[in-house]
N, C-alpha and C positions, 0 to 999 in steps of 0.2 A: 449466414455462415454456410447453410446448405448449398446456396448457389455458388459460393466461392469454391467449396470442395469439389462440386461437379465440374465447375469451369476449369479448375486446375487439372483434374483427372483427364478431362477431354483434351485440353491443350497439350499436356505431356504425352498422351496417347497419340495425338495427331502428329506431333513432331516426330515421335519415335517411328510412326509408320511412314512418314515422309522420307526419313533418312534410310530406312530399310528398302523403301520402294525405289530409291534411286538406281539400285543395281538389278532390280527385279526383271526388267525387260531385256537386259543384256547379259545376265549372269552366266547362263550356259554357253552363249556365244563367246564370251570372254574365256571360259575354260577351254573351249574347243579351239580358240585362236592361240592358246598356249601350248597346243600340241597334244591335248588329251583325246582319247576316243570316247565313245558313249559310255562304256562300262567304267572307265577311269573317272568320268564326270560324276557318275553315281557314287563311285567309291570315295571321292572327295566329300560329297554330301553325306555319305554313310558315316564317315569319321565324325562329322558334326553331330549326327544323331546319336551315335554311340556315346560321345562325350556328354551330350545333354542328358542321355539316359542315366548315366553314372552320377551326374552332378545335380540333377533336378531336386531330389528330396533333401540331400544335405544342405543345399543353398536355400531351399524352402524353409527348412528349420532354422537357418541363420536369420531369415526374415522374421520368423515368429519369435526368435529369442532376442535379437539385437536391434530389431526395428525394420519396417518395410522401407522407410525413407533411405536408410543407409544402404540397404541391399540394392535399391533402385539406382542410387547414385553411383555405387560401385559398378553396377551393370553398365551404365552409360560410358564410364571411363574405360572399361574393358572392351566394350563394343568399338569405341573410338580407336583404340590401339589395333584391334583385330582388322578393321577396315583399312587402316593405314598400311598395315602389313600386306593386305590384299592388293592394294594399289601398286605394290612393287613386286609382287609375286610373279614368277616365270616358270616354275617347275611344279611338278606333281607334289613334291614334299613341302614347298613353300606355300602352295594353296592349302594343303592340309594343316599346316601350322597356323595359318590365318583362320581357318575354320574352327580349330580347337580353342583359340582365344575368344572368338565370337560365341562359341558354345558356352563358355563360362559366363559371358556377359548375358547371353539369353536366359540361361538357367538362374542367374541372380535376380533377373526381373520377373521370371515366371512366377505367378501367384502373388508376388509382393505388391504390385500396383493395384491389382483388384482388391486385394486384402486391405490395403490402405484406404481405398475408396469406401468399401462397405463398412469397416469398422469406424472410420471418420464420420460417416453418416449416422451410424447407430449411436455414436457418442453424442450427437446433437438431437437425438430423438426423431430422426427422420423415419417415416412410416410409408414411404412411397414404394412403387414397384421397381425392382432392379431391371426387369426386362425393358422398361421404357428407356432407362439410361443406356443399356447395352444396345438397344436399337438405335438410339441417337448416336452412340459411338460408332455403330456399324455404318450408318450413313456417312458420318464425318471421315472415318478412316478409309472407306471405300473411295470416296471422292479424292482423298489425299493419295491413295494408291494410284488413282488415275493421273493426277498431277505429277507425282513422283516418278512413275513409270515413263511418262512422256518426257519429263525433264531429263531423266537418266539416259533415255534412248538418244535424245539430241546432243547431250553432253558427250555420249560415247562415240558420236560419229567420227570425230577426229582421233580420239584416243579412248579405248574402252576402260582404261584404268581411272579416268577422271571421276566417274560417278562414285567409285569406291573411296577415292581420296576426299571428295566432298562430304561423303557420309562420315568418315572418320573424324574430320574436323567438327562436324556438326554434333556428333555424340559428346564430344568434349565440352562444347558449349552448353548442351542440354544438361549435363552434370551440374554446371554452375547454376543454371536456371532452377533446376529441381531443389538444389540446396537452399536457394533463396526463398522458394515459394511453398514447398511442402511442409506441413506441420503434423505433429503426432501427439496431441494432447491426451488421446485415449490410451496410448501405449504404455504398458508396465513390463519391464524386463522380467524374465524368469528368475526365480531364486537361484542362488549359486551361479550367477552369470559368469563368474571367472572360470568355473569348471566347464570348459568349452565342450570337451568330448562327452562328458556325462549329459549335458543338456541336449546336445545334438542327438544322441541315442535315444533319450527319453521322448523328445518330441517326434522324432521319426517313427518310433514304435507306436506311440499313440495315434499319430496321424495316419499311418498305414493300416493299422488295425481298424480304425474307424471307417476309412475308405472302403476296406473290404467287407465290413459288416453291414454298412448302410446300403439298403437295397437299391435306392435310386442312383447313388454314386457308383455303385458297382455296375449298374446297367450302363450309365454314361461311359464308364471307363472301357467296357468290353466293346461297346458300339464304336467308341473312338478309336480303339485298336484296329477294328475291322476297316473303318473308313480310311484311316492313315496308311494302312497297308496297301490300299487300292489307289489312293490319290497321288502317289509319288511319281508314277510314270507320266502322268499329265503335267505335273509341276515341272518336271525336268526336261520333257521332250517336246513341248509345244513349239519351241523356237526352232529346233532342227527340223521338225515335221512340217512346218509352214514356211520355212525360209526360202525353199525353192520357187515359191509362188510370189515373193516380194522383190521389188527393185533393189532395196538396200536395207541396212539394219534399222534405220530410223522408223521404218513401217512396223517394227515390233511395238513401238509406242501406240500405234493405232489399235493393234490387236489387244494390247494391254488395256486400252481405253474401253474396249468392248467387254473384256473380262470384268472390269470394275463396275461398268454400268449394269451388267446382269447381276453382279453381287449386291448392288444397292437394291435392286428390285427384290432379291431374296431377303435382304434385311427387312424390307417393308412387310413382306408376307409373314415373317417370323412372329410379328406382334399378334397375329390371329390364332396362335396355337397355345393351348393350355399347358400348364407345367405340373399337373397332378400325376400321380404314379400310373394311372390307366392311360392317360393321354400320352405320356412320355413313351411308353412302349409302342403305342399305335404310330406315333409321329416317327419314331426311329425306324420302325419296320417299313413304313411308306417311303420315307427318304432313302433308305438303303435300296430298295427295289428300283425306285426311279433313277437315282444317280447311277446305280450299277448298270442299268440298261442304257443310259445315255453315253456313258464311258465306252461300253462295248460298241455301240453303233458308231461312235466317233472313230473307232479303230477299223470297223468293218467297211464303212462307206468310203469311196474314193474321191467323188467331186469335192472340191474345196469348200464351196458354200455349204454343202450338206454336213460335211464333217465339222466345219467350224461352227455351224448352228448347234449341233449336238454338244460340242465342247462348251459353247456359251451357256446352254441350258444346264449343263452339269454344274457350271459355276453359279448359276441361280440357286440351285439346291444347296450348294455349299454356303451361299449367302444366308440362307434359312438356317442352316445347321449351326454356324458359329455363335451368333447372339443367343439363340435358343439354348444351346448347351451351356454357355456362360451363365445364363439366368438360372437354369436348373441346378447347376453346381453350387452357385453362391447362395441359393435359397436352402440348401441342404447341408452346409458346412458350418459348425460352430465357430465362433470367433477365434478362440485360442488354438484352433487347428487349421485355420483357413488357408494360410499360405502353404503349409506342409501338405494338406490333402490335395489342394489345387496342383501342387508340384508333383505329387504322386500320380495323379491322373496324366499330367503332362509327360511325366517320365514314361509311362506305358505307351503314350502316343508316339514319343520319339523312338522307343524301342520297336514299335510296329513299323514306324516310318523307315527305320534302318533296315529292317527285314525286307520291306517292300523295295527299297532301293537296290539291295543286293539282288533280289529275285528278278525284278523288271529290268535292271541293268544288264544282267546276263541274257535275258530274253531279247532285249532290244538290240544288243550287240550281236546276237547269234541269228535271230529271226527277223529283226526289223521292229521299228517303233510301233507300227500298227498292231503287231502281235502282242506287244507289251500292253498296249491299251486295252485289247480284247481280254487278255488275261486279268487285268485289274478290274474291269467291269464284271467279269464272271465270278471273281473272288468276292466282291461286295454283294452281288445277288445271292450267292450261296451261303455266305457266312453271317449276314445280318440276321436272318431268322434263327440261326444257331445262337447268336448272341442274346436275342430276346428270350429264346427258350431257356438258356442258362440262367438268366436273371429270374425267370418265373420258377424255375426249379429251386433256386436258392431261396426264394420267398416261401415256397412250400415247406422246405427243410427247416427254415427258421420258425415257421408257424407250428410245425410238428414238435419242434423242441420246446416251444413256449407252452404248448398243450401238455 
């Protein structure tokens, strides 16, 4: 049973990653081809981040109340509709409409799938290490990102809308597959399940309060806010930054391949890190300084190979960060609040990402992409120690109150 649960989780996660990856290597190019400038490109993505920020915790509560399986299936169907809208979009408002639909789909899935995995394993008395599963997932989805990015780049050679259309149809099929395979023997609905508003408010309140009071989750959340604030300029602008050096758009797929390979290496290194409270602070402080410096250098240096090398190394650090953070979070969240707390952390990440998009979009459009990258690196270098200090200050305050 344990093997079946992990296999289904990995399979669903891989397919989801593949469908999202289809547009990853051509996303910004598609928006620019639609007549948008660099600031408008970020504004489109900003609308997505704001929508997810507003929807994350309520949809996480839906997963905790009505079931993680139902929430994930609804997510697949919504994502399918969103990508199909994207494939026919031609204006700023139509791009934004597609992003808002996909934002609902992403928020419905956020926290739900991982909560389904962890609680299903606990139900069958599994006592293994979650970090091993998330490392394995990291390897699998990174390779899938490689394949999906390459496939999307080649599909988009003739028409950039094709990767979006394929993703839309794929998500609809994934909804059917998830309905057939996922089980929830462990799950018990909350009392008064018919009182939707009451249950949503209750679960949100309990989940958010727990997330703010737990020292480790608080640390993860504020570090995630700092990282997401700084990552957006690189997420959005690597395509226009390196496009002048490439013969045609299909070569985006090869740069994407390098990104995924360095992420794989980071996933492997993540397994060597500890997840106790002392190690978590040290790990995050080290990762923040390293990734911030690499982002800054990627913007400062002008030779393509040097800049691209710094960019790839920053992806390696991000490859460490993702599975490590997943493991730390899931090991510190109780079952009945798992999806809501996870969604709360994700909500704060998307809020920070939205702010980062707005800030770096303005800088890139006014001063250039390299300036936006330098600003992003400087923010991570400066704010990561502050995040760790705030978590330590919170710990001291709670200790004083208990004394």
